[in-house]
Each structure stands twice: as structure tokens, then as C-alpha cells.
C-alpha positions in Angstrom: 113.9 68.6 64.1 115.9 66.0 62.3 117.1 62.6 63.5 120.2 62.6 61.2 123.6 61.6 62.5 126.9 63.1 61.3 129.7 61.6 63.2 133.1 60.2 62.3 136.2 58.8 64.0 139.5 58.3 62.2 143.0 57.3 63.1 145.8 58.3 60.8 149.1 60.0 60.4 149.6 63.6 59.5 150.7 64.1 55.9 152.2 67.5 56.6 152.7 69.9 59.5 149.5 71.6 60.7 148.9 75.3 59.8 147.1 77.9 61.7 145.3 81.0 60.4 143.0 83.5 61.9 139.6 84.8 60.7 138.9 88.5 60.5 137.2 88.1 63.9 140.4 86.6 65.4 139.2 83.0 65.6 142.0 80.4 65.1 141.6 77.9 62.3 144.0 74.9 62.5 144.2 72.8 59.4 146.0 69.6 58.7 145.6 66.4 56.7 145.8 62.7 57.7 146.3 59.5 55.8 144.4 56.5 57.1 145.3 53.0 55.8 143.2 49.9 55.7 144.5 46.3 55.5 142.7 44.7 52.6 143.9 41.2 53.2 146.7 38.8 52.2 145.8 38.7 48.5 144.7 42.3 48.1 146.4 45.7 48.1 146.1 47.9 51.2 144.0 51.1 50.7 144.9 54.6 52.0 142.4 57.4 52.3 143.3 61.0 52.8 141.2 63.4 54.9 141.5 67.2 55.5 140.8 68.2 59.1 139.8 71.6 60.6 140.1 72.3 64.3 138.6 75.6 65.4 139.4 78.0 68.2 141.7 77.7 71.2 141.9 74.0 70.8 143.9 74.4 67.6 146.2 77.0 69.2 146.9 74.7 72.1 147.7 71.6 70.1 149.3 72.9 66.9 152.9 72.5 68.2 152.3 68.7 68.5 150.7 68.3 65.0 153.8 67.5 62.9 154.2 65.4 59.8 154.1 61.6 60.6 152.5 61.9 64.0 149.6 59.5 64.5 146.3 61.0 65.7 142.8 60.0 66.5 140.2 62.4 65.2 136.5 62.6 66.2 134.1 65.0 64.7 131.6 65.5 61.9 131.9 65.7 58.1 131.4 69.2 56.6 130.9 69.9 52.9 132.3 73.3 51.7 130.9 74.7 48.5 132.2 77.6 46.5 132.6 78.8 42.9 135.9 79.2 41.2 136.5 80.5 37.7 132.8 80.0 37.0 132.8 76.3 38.1 131.0 75.0 41.2 133.4 73.3 43.5 133.0 71.3 46.8 135.2 69.6 49.3 134.3 67.4 52.3 136.5 67.8 55.4 136.4 66.7 59.0 135.4 69.4 61.5 137.2 68.0 64.5 135.7 68.1 68.0 138.3 65.9 69.6 142.0 65.3 68.6 144.1 62.8 70.5 147.8 62.3 69.9 148.9 58.7 69.7 152.6 59.2 70.0 154.5 56.3 71.4 157.9 57.9 71.4 157.1 60.3 74.4 159.3 62.9 72.7 156.5 65.5 72.3 157.3 68.8 73.9 155.9 69.6 77.3 153.5 72.5 77.7 154.5 75.3 80.1 153.5 74.7 83.7 150.6 76.7 85.1 149.5 78.3 81.8 146.0 79.5 82.0 143.6 77.8 79.6 146.0 75.0 78.7 143.9 72.2 77.4 146.5 69.6 76.7 146.3 66.6 79.0 149.1 64.1 79.2 148.9 60.5 80.2 151.0 57.6 79.0 152.4 59.6 76.1 149.0 60.6 74.8 147.7 64.1 74.5 144.1 65.0 74.0 142.1 68.2 73.3 138.3 68.1 73.6 135.7 70.6 72.5 134.0 70.3 75.9 137.1 71.8 77.7 135.1 74.9 78.7 135.9 77.2 75.8 133.4 79.9 74.9 134.1 80.2 71.2 131.9 82.5 69.1 131.3 79.9 66.4 127.9 80.5 64.8 127.0 76.8 64.4 
């Protein structure tokens, strides 16, 4: 067994509205992108990094309505490298496989989820919403 660690936490703003698709097995795949800026100092330029994020299963279905362009979110998860071949060339892309997504909305104008909905994982407190992977879902993800 390996002692390697693959963990990341990022705060940023969505660069576009989240999209949801479904695998052939019916598993939801919610995808979005965030921009995260760093202050470089008074005499230097700020630096912005862009990250693609994937949120699997019912978590993505529960939170997609809140993931709109410009919203600030905190993402915890791990980095995943996808590899494929396109037109005879090997390609790869690193993205964040999210395990926790927290909305950092300060305007309190996010829509409220329906009362009493079974399996609703959105928790509200002080204008923040959070979805965690340990919310009791039994997803059939093979990894």
C-alpha cells in the first residue's frame, strides 16, 4: 500500500454555469470550471488559475441549480488525470474530482430547496450551502 497523498482545496468563482450529463449506467456527472486568483503583491501582477471540476452522483444533481456563473465556491477533492487519444495524438487533462462543494454566496439570493424532499443533501446556514461525499449516498463508482 502506498503512503501517497492526493488532496486539494480551492476557492474560486464559476467561469460558466455547471452542466450535468449521465453515464450509460445512469450516474450523474456534474461538470464546471472555476477561476482562482492569487494576489502577487503591490509591485507584481495578480495571477489567475483555471480548474475544471467534476462532481459525481446525487451530489451533483442536488447542487447544480446553485452552480451558476460568478458564484464563489470552495472545492475539496483530489486531482485526477484523464488520458485519451485524439486524431492519433495522446492527450491528457488534470481536473479536480470534488468530494465536497461549499457555496460561498454572500447575497443570500440562492433558491431554497423544496421542504421535505427525500435525499436532499443541501444544508443551509448563514447563506452557505454545502454538499459532502459522506452524506450517506451509495453510489456505484468503481474507485
